[in-house]
C-alpha positions in Angstrom: 71.5 47.3 -125.3 70.9 43.2 -124.7 72.7 43.5 -121.5 70.4 46.4 -120.4 67.0 44.3 -121.3 68.4 42.0 -119.0 69.7 44.1 -116.0 65.8 45.6 -116.2 64.2 42.0 -116.0 66.2 41.0 -113.3 66.0 43.7 -111.1 62.2 42.9 -112.0 62.1 39.6 -111.1 63.6 40.9 -107.4 61.5 43.6 -106.9 59.0 40.8 -107.0 60.3 38.5 -105.4 60.1 40.8 -102.4 56.6 41.8 -102.5 56.2 38.2 -102.2 58.2 37.8 -99.3 56.4 41.0 -97.7 52.8 39.6 -98.0 53.7 36.1 -96.7 55.2 37.7 -93.4 52.6 39.6 -93.0 49.6 37.0 -93.1 51.8 34.7 -91.1 51.5 37.3 -87.6 48.0 38.1 -88.4 45.7 36.9 -86.1 43.8 33.6 -86.8 39.5 34.4 -86.5 38.3 32.5 -83.4 37.1 28.9 -84.1 33.7 28.1 -84.5 31.9 25.5 -81.8 29.6 23.3 -83.2 26.3 22.8 -80.7 27.0 25.1 -78.4 24.5 26.8 -77.3 24.1 31.1 -77.5 25.5 33.4 -74.6 22.9 34.5 -72.1 20.3 36.9 -73.8 19.4 38.8 -70.6 20.5 39.6 -66.9 17.0 40.9 -66.0 15.4 38.3 -62.8 11.8 38.5 -62.9 10.6 37.9 -59.5 6.6 37.3 -58.2 4.2 39.1 -58.2 4.7 40.2 -55.0 8.3 40.9 -54.9 11.1 44.0 -56.0 12.0 43.6 -59.4 15.4 44.1 -60.7 16.2 44.1 -64.2 19.0 44.8 -66.3 19.2 45.9 -70.1 18.2 43.4 -72.0 19.8 41.7 -75.4 17.7 40.1 -77.9 18.4 36.6 -78.5 19.1 34.6 -82.0 16.2 32.3 -80.6 14.6 31.9 -77.8 13.5 27.6 -76.3 10.0 27.8 -74.1 10.0 25.3 -71.9 5.9 25.6 -71.3 2.5 27.2 -72.9 -0.3 27.8 -72.2 -3.5 25.6 -73.7 -5.7 26.5 -76.0 -8.7 25.0 -74.9 -9.0 28.1 -72.1 -11.5 27.4 -69.1 -15.0 29.8 -69.2 -15.2 32.8 -66.4 -17.8 34.7 -65.3 -18.3 37.6 -67.2 -17.4 41.4 -65.9 -19.7 44.1 -68.4 -17.8 47.4 -69.7 -20.4 50.5 -71.1 -20.5 50.1 -75.2 -20.5 53.3 -77.1 -21.2 51.6 -80.9 -25.1 52.7 -80.4 -24.3 56.3 -79.7 -21.2 56.1 -82.2 -23.1 58.1 -85.0 -23.2 60.9 -82.8 -19.8 61.3 -81.8 -20.4 60.2 -78.2 -20.8 58.0 -76.1 -23.9 57.4 -73.6 -22.4 57.5 -69.8 -19.7 55.0 -68.6 -17.1 57.8 -69.0 -16.4 58.5 -65.0 -13.4 61.0 -64.8 -13.4 60.7 -60.5 -13.7 57.1 -60.4 -10.6 56.3 -63.1 -13.0 55.1 -65.6 -12.9 55.7 -69.0 -15.0 55.5 -71.5 -12.8 57.0 -75.2 -13.0 54.7 -77.8 -12.5 57.5 -80.0 -10.3 59.9 -81.7 -10.0 63.0 -81.3 -12.4 64.4 -84.0 -14.5 61.7 -82.1 -14.2 59.1 -85.0 -15.4 55.7 -83.1 -12.9 52.7 -83.3 -14.7 49.1 -82.6 -11.3 47.6 -81.2 -10.8 49.9 -78.7 -14.3 49.5 -77.7 -14.3 46.6 -74.6 -17.2 44.8 -74.5 -16.4 42.2 -71.4 -13.9 40.7 -70.0 -13.3 37.4 -67.9 -11.0 35.7 -65.8 -10.5 32.0 -65.9 -7.3 29.4 -64.4 -6.1 26.3 -64.6 -3.8 24.3 -62.4 -1.0 26.8 -63.4 -2.4 29.7 -65.8 -4.1 32.6 -65.0 -6.7 33.4 -68.5 -7.8 36.5 -69.4 -10.5 37.6 -72.1 -11.7 40.1 -74.0 -14.4 41.1 -75.8 -14.3 43.9 -78.1 -16.8 45.4 -80.1 -14.7 44.7 -82.9 -12.4 41.2 -84.6 -9.2 43.4 -85.4 -6.9 43.9 -82.6 -4.3 44.7 -85.6 -5.9 47.8 -86.8 -4.0 50.0 -88.0 -3.8 52.8 -85.3 -1.8 49.8 -83.5 -3.6 49.7 -80.1 -1.6 48.5 -76.9 -4.1 46.4 -74.7 -3.2 45.5 -70.5 -4.2 43.7 -67.8 -3.5 45.6 -64.5 -2.8 43.8 -61.2 -3.9 45.4 -57.9 -2.0 42.6 -55.2 -3.3 44.4 -52.0 -6.1 45.7 -53.4 -5.8 49.3 -52.2 -6.5 51.0 -56.3 -2.6 51.9 -56.8 -2.2 48.9 -59.3 1.0 46.6 -58.6 1.9 45.2 -62.3 0.8 45.5 -65.6 1.0 43.0 -68.2 1.2 45.1 -71.6 0.8 43.7 -74.8 1.8 45.3 -78.4 1.4 44.4 -81.8 0.9 42.9 -83.8 -0.7 40.2 -82.2 -0.8 36.7 -83.7 -4.1 33.7 -83.3 -0.7 31.9 -81.4 -0.3 32.1 -78.3 3.4 34.4 -78.6 5.8 36.1 -75.7 6.6 38.7 -78.5 4.2 41.5 -77.6 4.3 40.6 -74.6 5.7 43.3 -71.4 5.3 43.4 -67.7 5.2 46.7 -66.0 5.7 46.9 -62.0 5.1 50.9 -59.5 7.9 50.2 -57.3 7.2 53.5 -56.2 3.4 52.9 -55.6 2.2 56.0 -57.0 0.2 54.7 -60.1 -2.5 56.5 -58.7 -0.9 59.8 -57.5 -2.1 61.1 -54.1 -5.4 59.5 -53.6 -6.3 55.1 -55.0 -8.8 56.4 -57.5 -9.8 60.1 -58.1 -7.9 62.6 -60.6 -5.2 64.4 -58.7 -4.5 66.3 -61.9 -1.9 68.3 -62.8 0.9 65.9 -61.1 3.9 63.6 -63.1 4.3 60.2 -61.7 6.1 57.5 -63.2 3.4 55.2 -63.2 4.4 51.5 -64.3 8.3 52.8 -64.5 10.2 49.4 -64.0 10.1 47.1 -66.4 10.4 43.4 -65.0 9.5 41.0 -68.1 10.6 41.2 -72.2 8.7 39.0 -74.7 11.1 39.3 -77.0 14.0 39.2 -74.6 13.2 36.4 -72.4 14.9 36.6 -69.1 15.2 34.0 -66.8 11.6 32.6 -66.9 10.8 33.2 -71.1 7.5 31.7 -70.3 5.4 34.0 -67.6 3.1 35.9 -70.0 1.4 35.1 -73.5 -0.9 36.8 -75.3 -2.7 35.7 -78.5 -6.1 37.6 -80.6 -9.4 35.8 -81.6 -9.8 32.8 -79.9 -12.6 33.1 -79.5 -16.7 35.1 -80.1 -15.3 36.4 -76.4 -11.9 36.7 -77.3 -10.6 39.1 -79.7 -7.9 39.2 -77.2 -6.7 36.8 -75.0 -4.1 37.0 -72.6 -2.1 33.9 -69.9 0.1 34.5 -67.5 1.7 32.3 -64.8 -0.2 31.4 -60.9 3.5 30.7 -60.2 4.2 34.5 -61.1 0.7 36.3 -59.0 0.3 34.2 -57.2 -4.1 34.0 -56.7 -4.9 37.1 -54.9 -5.6 40.2 -56.8 -8.1 42.9 -58.3 -8.1 42.5 -61.6 -8.6 45.6 -64.4 -7.7 45.9 -68.4 -7.7 48.8 -70.9 -7.3 49.3 -73.9 -5.6 52.1 -75.7 -4.6 53.6 -78.7 -3.6 57.2 -77.4 -0.4 57.7 -74.4 0.2 53.8 -75.0 2.8 54.4 -72.1 2.6 52.6 -68.8 4.8 55.2 -67.8 2.6 57.8 -67.3 -0.9 55.9 -65.7 -3.3 56.6 -64.0 -4.0 58.7 -67.0 -6.8 60.5 -64.9 -3.5 61.9 -63.3 -1.8 63.9 -65.9 -4.3 66.5 -67.1 -7.0 68.4 -65.6 -10.8 67.3 -66.4 -10.4 70.3 -68.9 -7.3 69.0 -70.2 -8.8 65.7 -70.8 -11.6 66.2 -72.4 -15.1 64.6 -72.5 -17.1 61.6 -74.5 -20.1 62.7 -73.0 -22.3 65.2 -75.0 -24.0 67.0 -72.3 -21.3 67.6 -70.2 -19.5 70.8 -70.5 -15.9 69.5 -71.1 -17.3 67.6 -74.8 -15.1 66.5 -77.3 -12.0 65.2 -76.0 -8.8 66.4 -75.7 -5.9 65.9 -74.4 -6.5 61.9 -73.2 -8.4 59.8 -76.0 -8.3 56.0 -77.9 -8.1 54.4 -74.0 -11.2 52.5 -72.7 -11.2 51.0 -69.2 -13.3 48.2 -67.0 -13.6 48.1 -63.6 -11.2 45.7 -61.7 -13.0 42.4 -60.1 -11.7 41.2 -56.9 -9.6 37.3 -56.6 -8.8 35.2 -53.6 -10.5 37.0 -51.5 -13.6 38.6 -50.3 -13.7 41.7 -50.7 -15.5 45.1 -47.8 -17.5 47.0 -51.3 -15.4 49.3 -50.3 -11.7 49.4 -52.4 -11.0 51.9 -54.6 -12.0 51.0 -58.6 -13.8 48.0 -57.7 -16.7 47.3 -60.1 -19.9 46.9 -58.8 -21.9 43.5 -57.1 -24.9 42.5 -59.6 -26.2 40.0 -56.8 -30.1 42.0 -55.6 -30.9 43.7 -52.9 -31.6 41.7 -49.9 -35.1 40.9 -49.4 -36.5 43.5 -45.9 -38.3 40.4 -43.2 -41.6 41.6 -41.6 -40.6 42.5 -38.1 -42.1 40.3 -35.7 -44.7 41.5 -33.2 -44.9 40.7 -29.7 -48.2 39.2 -29.8 -49.1 36.2 -32.1 -51.1 36.6 -34.9 -54.0 34.3 -34.7 -55.8 32.9 -38.0 -58.7 34.8 -39.2 -62.5 33.5 -37.8 -64.1 30.9 -40.1 -65.8 32.4 -42.9 -70.4 31.3 -41.8 -72.1 29.2 -43.3 -73.8 30.5 -47.0 -77.4 30.3 -45.5 -80.2 27.4 -47.0 -82.0 27.0 -49.7 -86.1 28.3 -49.6 -88.3 25.2 -49.1 
């Protein structure tokens, strides 16, 4: 009996030794983990190349890097610029209407309203101003409202027309959340490589047609790319800068037409120009005496006419802001004969004696 117990114990010990030996052998052939190299920077996250605003973009799918290092940032002391005014709907908002300024055939949209004509002050552009320093262009957008981080989620944009033909070439597009410090994370730049942002015509509505608008992503502020410092945005930078953009002159150049927009509706650069997507009947109108009132498919968007920079406009550029200069005073036509001064008046009569 004692011998059987001894044999069982020996069998158990042998089994235990075999199991341990097998585990050690498996561990010996398992691959070792890759070594961690201290101080090695992460692999490049983006292989996209950002061209100048006149070149052809080439973008590869971006991968968000762990960290993003900026070489330069815009100034916090932005110079002032000439104000460009837009129609506002604040005073007529209680009547659920825009006063005027919505011209569908000129791609001018005054629609800071939801489909039920609820007014959204943070969509209503009052002015924009463009200024610059040696390295940057700045675009300051004033709104009736003061909260760009409105719960609707409002996108703001700056359109650049490099050859001032009415067809936008680039749009700098920003989306919330916005901060009071300069940030690239909310910013993207899209290009129109096939020249169809204006549909068939540069200004008028060609609806309903299907185009791909600004179809190519050339800068993504989250991912960085070859130059992570191209475009920035911040909010509440001053009384006339509820939203403020900055972008490099080395990218954009100095000759272009520029306009701005606020968008809480479609929010899709690939569908610009929006007036080419919907007929005026389908889009609706914010103007009470318009037969298409109220708003329907195209709502919650406000854009402003375009201003020229770096060239003298001829006055016929599509979407050009109207001039505010007073009309020239007409000079009288010269006559063939000289105009003689009137004869002197006779002397007053002598007083009576």
